[in-house]
N, C-alpha and C positions, 0 to 999 in steps of 0.2 A: 504494500500499499504506499509506504514511504517513497519507494522508487517511482511509482506512478505519479505521486504528487510533485516530485522533483522534475520529472519529464514534462508534466503539464506546465509547471512554472517556467521551464526553459522555453517551451513552445510559445507561451504567452509573451515572454521577453523578446523572442525572435520576431514575433508578429508586430509587436510594438515598435521595435527597431526598424523593421521594414517600412512601417507606416511613417516614421519620422523622416526617413531619407527619401526625398521625392523623385530622385533620378538615379536610383541604384543601378538600373538596367543600362545606364549610359556611363558607368564607371570605366576607367581605363583598363585595358587588358592586363596591365602590370599588377593590378590589385588582386589579392587572393581573399577568399571568404574568411571572415572572422568567426572563431569559435567563442561566443560570448561567455560560455561557462568557464573558460580558462582565463578570463580577464578578472582583475580585481575590481571591487566596487568603484575605486578611484578611477581606474582606466575606463570603465563604462561611463562614469560621470564626465570625463574628458570628451568622450565621443558624442554625447548628446547635449551637452550644455549649450544654451543659446545666450549665455552671458559671456563675460570676458574670461578666457582661460587663465589669464594672469591672477585674477582674484581667487579662482578655484584652487590653483597651485599654492598660493600663499596661505589660504585657509587650511589646506591639507598639511603643508610642511611647517607652518609657523615661521617661514623665512621670507625675506623680501626677494621678489623676482627681479632680476636684472634683464633688461632688453638690450641685446647686442645687435646692432645693425651690421649685417654682413655685406649687403650690396643694395643699392637703389639707383636705377637708371631709367631714363625715358626711352620709350620704344615706339615705333610706328607699326601698326598691324599690317601684315602682308595680306591677310584675308579677313573676311567677316568673322566676328567673335560672337557665337550664338549665345553663350551664357552671360556675357556682358551687354548683349544687344547693341553691338557697335559694328558699323561697316568697316570695310578695309580702309587703310590709310589714316585711321584715327590714332591719336596719341594715347598711350597708356604709360603707367609707371609700374615697373617691375621691382619688387622689394623682397628681400630675404632677411629674416632675423632669427636669432635663437633666444629662447627664454631659459635662463639659468639661475641657480641659487648657489650660495656659498654657505658652508657650515663649518664650525670649528673642528668637527670630527674628520672632515675630508680635506685633503690638501688641494685638490682640484675642484672646480665648479661642477655641479650636477646639471646636465642639460636635460631639460624637461620637454622642450618643444623646438622643432625646426619648422618655421612657417614661410611659405612662398606665396606672395600675393601679387595680383594684378589689379591696379587701381585706375579708375577713370577720373582724371584730374579735373575735367571740365564740368563734372557733376558735384564737386566738393567745394565748400566755402574756401575763399582764399586764405583765411586765418588758419584753417586746418592744414592746407598745403604748406604754409610757411613753417608749421611745426613738425612736418613729416621727417625732416632731416636733423633738426636740432633737439627734438624732445626724446626723452629716454623711456617713453611709455610705449606699449603696444598699440595697435590700431584700435582695439576696443576702448582703451583709456582715452585716446585722442578723440574718438567719436563721442564718448560720453561727455567729456569736458567741452566739446564744441556746441553742445545743446541741440544737435541735429537729431531728429526723431528717426530711428532706423529700426529695421527688423531683419532677422536672419532666416535664410532658407537652407536647411541642410540638404545636400545633393546626394553624396555617396560616401561610403567608407569601405575599408578593407585592410589587409595586411600587405606590407610593401618592404622589399629589400632595396636599400638606397644605393645609388651610384652617382658619379659625376657631381660630387658635392663641392661647395666652396672650400678653398684651402684651409680655412679656420677649423672646419669640422670634417676634414677628409678621413680622419681616423674612424668615423662612423660608417664608412662605406662597407657594404656587405652585411650590416646589422639589420635586423628586422624591426619595423616600426608599425604602429597602428596609425592609419592615415584616414583623415576625413576632409571633405571639401564642402564649402558652403558659400552662399552669396550674401552680401549685405545690401539691403535696399533702402532707399529714401525717396519719397515722392513717386513711388511706383516704378522707379528706375534702379537698376543694379549699379552700385557704386564701386564694388570690388568683388573679386573672386579669390577666396583664401583657401589654401591647402595647408593643413597643420598635421605634422607627423610627430608621434609620441613614442619614445623608446619602449620597446616591449619589455 
């Protein structure tokens, strides 16, 4: 009886997860299916939160999260971008950061998240654009302090083995990560497409 109850609970969780991610069938071929039963409650929370990941990590670890900007460049789209609803030849900002914490017990920082974002600058307030390079907050914190009313749409999730990483974190190549992708909307338009990867 107990085994049946556990299986029913796992089935319910899988169904709820499937309902949360609106475009799971469009996930990249590089993603593998997640076995939710093997994740910790904290890892499942990271997957489904629609608040800022930084806050969740800080609440769980009791440590301050440091946002490290790895790269931020302006690019011109070669083709139409479906998820950002942008035509070809529009400008976007590509941004990569890591979220890490420092503790007295560990000599090296603990990396909690590697985030890769595509941002539509023409849909953001100028004040927020000015803060993108100088502010040490994540995108969630910047959006919150901007006063812009936003919502998130979870698209897909899966397991992923990373490659072609920036030099700062190239030692993580070959490691397995939990990956999720979502969009941030304001005024019915997508502002950014964010992919967050959490070490398994």
